[in-house]
N, C-alpha and C positions, 0 to 999 in steps of 0.2 A: 469359814470363808465364804463370802457371797459370790454370786456370778459376776462376770465381767460387766462393768457399767461405765458410763462416761466419766473419766477422771476429772473433768471440769466441774462436776457436781459433788466431788469429794470434799469433806470437811478438813481432812488432814493427809499429809504425806509422811510415811513412816520409814525410818531406817531400821529395818528389822534385825539384821545380824550380818556379820562377816566372819569368814573363816579361811583357813589355808591348810591344804594337805596335798602331798605328792605333786608339787609343782603347780597346783591350781588354787587360785584365790576365788572364793565364791562370795558375792555381794548381793544381799537380798533387800528388797524394798516393797512397799505396798501403799495403795491409796485406801484409807480407812481399813476395813477388814476384807478388802478385795483380794484377788489372787496375787501371789507373790511374783514380783519381777526379779528374776535371778540372772545376774551377769556373771560371766566367768572370765578370768584372766589366766592365761596359760603361759607359764614360764618354762621355756624349753630347757631340757637337761638340767633342771634345778638341782643344785648341790644340797646336801644336808645342812640345815640351819644350826649354827653353833649356839650354845647357850649364852655365850658372851654377847651375841647380837640379837637374842630373842626379844628383849624389851624394845629395842630400836625398831625391829621388824614389825612388832605388833603396833607400835605407834604409827609407823608409816602405812601399814595396812588399814588401820582405822581411818587415817586421813583419806586414803584412796576410796574407802567406802563412802565417806561424806562427799568427796569431790565428784566421783563418778555418778553419784545420785542426781546430779544436775540434768543428766540426759533423760531421766524419768520424771523428776519434779516438774519440768516444764510442760509435760503433757496435761497437767491439771492446774498448776499453781494455786493450790488450796490455801486457805487462811492460816493453817497451823502446820508447823514442822514438828514431828514427834520423833524422838530417839528412844527406841526400846532398849532398856538397860541404862547404863551410865551416860549422862549427858556430857558433851565436851566441856572442857574448861573455858573460861572467858576468852583467853587468847585464841584458842582454836575457833570458837564461835564467831569471834570478830573477823577472823580470816574468811570464814565461810560466808558470813553475811555480805562481806565486801565482794567476794568472788561471785556469788549468785546475783547480786544486784548489778554489778558492772559487766560480768560475763554474759548476762542475759539481757543487756540493754538493747542490743539490736533485735533480739527476739521480741522484746516488749514493744519496741517502736513499730515493728512490722505488723504486729498483731493488735496494735491499739491498746496496749495494756500499760499500766503504771505500777511498777513493783516497789516503788519507794514506800517504806513503812509497812510493807507486806511480808518481807523476808526477815525472819527472826529465829535463829537457831536457839534451842534451849541451852542453858549453860549452868554448871553446878557451882561456879565460883571458886573452886579449889584449884590452885596452881600446882602443876606437877614440878617435880625436882628438875633442875637444869640437866640437859643431856650431857653425857660424858663423851670424851673422845674414844673411838673404837679402834684406833690405829688401822684404819682401812687402807688397803693397798693403794699406792699412788698411781692410779690409772683412771681413765676418763670414759664415761659413756657419752657418745655423741649421737643424738637422734638424727636420723637421715630421712628426708622426705622426698627425695628424688629430684629436688630443685637445686638451683645454683648456690643458695645460701649455705646449706649444710656441707656442700662439697668444698666451698671456700674455707669453712671452719676446719674441716678434716685435714685439708692440705696444710693449713697454718699450724695445726698441732703436730703433724708429721714433720714439718720443717724445723721445729724446735726439739724433735726427738721425744715427744710425749707418747706414752703408751695409751692407746685408745681402742675402743670397740665401737663399730657402727651398729646402732640399734634402731629398730623400728617396730611399731605396733600395727598389726593387721597383716593382710596377706597379699599386698600389692606386688606383682611380678616386676613392675617397673622399678620400684624401690629396691627390690632384691637385686636386680641387675646393676643398679647404681652402686649399691653397697659392695657387691663383689668387685666392681671396677676400682674401688678405693684401695684394694689390697689389704685392708684391715680385717681383723677377726670380726665376725658378725654375730648378732643376736636378734632373733625375731621372736617377739612376744605376741601371743594371740589374744584377741579381745572378742568375746561373743556377747553381743547385746541380747537382752531378754526378748524372745519372740512376742511376748505379751505387749511390748511397746508398739510393735507394728500392728497388732490387733487394735490397740487404742487409736493409733493413727488412722486406721481404716474407719473407725467410728467417728472421726472428726475431732480428735484431741488437738490441743494446741501443739504446734510444731514450729521448728525454726532453728536458727543458729545457736549452737552452744560453744563455750570456750574449750575446744577440744585440746588445745595445748596445755591447759590446766589439768585435764584428765590424764594426758600422756605424761605430764610432769610427775603426777602422783604415782602413776604406774612405775616410772623410772626410779623414783625414790625407793619404792619397795625393791626393785631390781638391784639398785646399788647396794643395799644392805644384804640382800640374798646372795649375790654373786661376788661382792667385795670390790667396790669402786668408791673412791673418795671424792669424785666430782661428776657432775652432769652438765655438759656444755651444749646448750642450745645454740642456734644460729639465728637469733632474732635481732634485727638491726634497730637503731634508735628511731627510725621512721615509724616503727610499729606503735610507738607511744602516742602518735598524733591521732586525735579523734576523727572519725568519719564525718560526723555532723553533731550539732547540738539540738536537742529537742526538749522544749518546755523546761529549760534550765538544767538539763542533764546531758553530759557528754555521752555520745554513743560511739564506741570504738569497736569495729569489727575485730580488731586484733588485741583487745584489752589484755588477754592472758599471755600475749607475746610482748607486752609492754614492760617498761622498767618498774612501774609501781608493783605489778604482780610479782615480778622477779624478786624484788627486794623483800616483799612480804613473805614469799615462800622460802627464800634463802634464810631469812631470820627465823622463821618458824621451824625449819628443819634443824637449825643449829640449837634451838632451845629444846625441841621435843624429840628429836631422833638421834642425831650424832653431831657433836661439836666439830668434827672434822669432815662432814659431808657438805661440799660446796655445790650450790646450784646457781648457774649464771648463764649469760649469753656471751659467747666469744665475739660476736659482731656488734654488741651493744654500742660501742663508741661511734659506729659508722652509719651513714645514711645509705639508702638503697643504691644510689649511684656509685658510691665508693665500693660497695660490694660487687656490683656488676663489673666495675673496672677490674677488681681483683679476680673475678671469675674469667674475664676475657684474657687476663695474663696467664691463666693456667694452660693456655694452648688448647689443642684439640682433644685432650684426653677424655673429656666428658661430653663434648658437643653432640655426639651421636647417641648419648644415653640419657641425658637429663631431661626433665620436663617439669615446668611449674604449672601446667594447665590442670586446673582442679577437676576437670571432667574426667581425668584419668582415675580419680580417687573417689568417685561416687560410690556410696553403698548400694544404691538402686539407680536404675536408669542407664541409658546408652553411654558408651565411652567413645572417644574419637578413634577413627580408623588408624591414625598415626599418633605421635606423641603430642601434637599441637593442634587444637581445633581451629585456631586462628580467629575465633569469634568472641572469646570471653575476655574479661578484664585482665586476667593474669597473662594471657597471650599478648594482649595489647601492651601491657606495661613492660614485660620482659623484653619484647621486641624494641620498644622505645628506649628503654634504659640501656640496652646493650649497643644500640646503634652508634652512639658517640665513641665507642671503644673497640669496635670490631670492623674490619673491612666489610663493605656492603655485600659483596658476593658471598662472604663467609656467613654473614647473618642470614641472608636469603637462603643459603643452603641448609641452615638449621631448621628454618620454618617452612621451607618449600615454596615461599611466595613473599611478596613485598606488601606487608600490611599497610604501609604508609602511602601506597599508591592505589588505594582501593576506596573510592568514595563511600561505599556502603558501610565502612568502618568509622565514619565521621563521629557518630554519637558516642561510640566507645572511647575514642581518644579525647573527645571534648570532656567527658566525665573525668578522665584521668587528670586533665588540666583544670578541673573545677570551673569549666566554662559553661555557663547556663545550666549547670547541674552540680550535684555534690559528688564527692569522691565515691567510687563504687564500694559496696560492701564486700570487699575482697582484701586479700593480703597484698596490697600494692603500696607504692611509695606516696609521699605527700604530693598534693597538687602543684606546689611550687617546684618540686623536683621534676615533675613531668614537663612543666613549662620551661624549665632550664634546659632539659634535654632536647625539647622541640626547637627551642631557640638556637641551640648549638647546631642542630641539623640544618636550620634555615640559613646558616652562614656558610654551609659547605656545598660546593658545586655538585657533588655527586648525589646530594639529597634534595636540594632546594626546588627541583622541578617536580618532585613527586606530589601527587594531588593534595594530600593532607598537610604536607609541609608548606607547599605553596599557599594553601588556604590560610594556614596559621600566619604566614608572613603578611598576607593581604588583609585579613579580616580581624584576627585576634591580637597580633603584635601591636598594632597602633593603639590598642586600649590598655597596654601594659607599660610599666616603667622598665625600660631596657636595663637600667642599672641594677635591677633586682633579679636579672635572668642569668647571671654568670654561673657557669658550671663548677668552677673551682671551689667555692665555699662548701659545696656538697661533698667534696672529696676529702675534707679535713676530718680528723678524728676528734671526738669530744672526750672529756675527762671522766664522765659519770659511767661507772661500770662496777661489777662485782667479780672481776676476773682475778683468780688467785695469782700470787707472784710467780709461781713456778711456770705459769703459762703466759705471763705478760709479754715475753718475747714474740709470741705469735702475732701480736698487734703489728709489729714491724713488718712481718711477712705480708699481712693483709694490706698495709700501707704501700708496700713495694719498696720499703726502705732498705 
């Protein structure tokens, strides 16, 4: 093993090995023959793994090894990807090629890189036998992130009598508090990144956004087999499939691994390779962000003093806001704007502690949300047309129209738009495309308010 060196000069990125023992998965990687980067995933109170599930568990663990490697691969993006031992089959390699290309599109855009034609996982060409049904218990893992979306999904599952567990990866006290507030059983899974990655970052390695939802999805696939769940229900809305921008012929979507394309690919892969009765889907997929915020507003005050979508709460490094909302980031801007049509103004201001739409210093942030003289932020926010519809709705309401940014919208931006395309109602309709299993289909009616 050689000394630590700049991974950008490496010729290859290696998937060295993965293993599991006593509730801990260990995933090892390396650049060339450099030091190993070892990540550990800790599954709390892990039960003994039955022999009947061993093959499915091993397949899910191997996928996790490949998917989690994206956190380390991006430090150097070398020309070759090497798998020590057996290469993945063609089906798996295709999934990984697609994930790395589209999941790192924002990273590539921001760093001036072009990954097209560069990412190519080795493949052995041999197809594995189709996965069998494991008769997994009919219960659902619901990832919770502390924001409104997962809380809407959880309450919808509870409304139809579904058995569910709130699960999260990492050690966020805010998420733990939200999870406890749901009244569901909870599961907290630990993820320890290799400290060598931070050494590489200090050396100037490539850094930037990764598709963390894909990593968490792979972790939860392992968890579903280990603990016994037949479904993983994320809370990703249809707006997540919309690209942030297009760059040199490639769509760049900050939320690609929250989008429907990735959802379908992983759902199908799990059915073929892990368990025919393990469903992976998003319960909010038929809905736009505005429909989700309306559903959240209908929940009443149960979560208003606990939830937060402000991403500064979830940084690995760096300062966090003194309260749950920094009031300055795109997530704060969007959640405020999206909730405003559905909550009484005093209630909304009570959540945020201020009126973000009556603050001239916030102009650029709200302009970006509406894609006015800027592209949509690289954040998990709704489409520009949704933001414009929400702002238009506020401009028609006496209690909002005098606020600085709403008044500016009416005076400066609205005359440039087609008012017939600004209606709020179409954003509240549900689409048909989703992978929600029939036993949870009734939850859609709860989200609609039907």
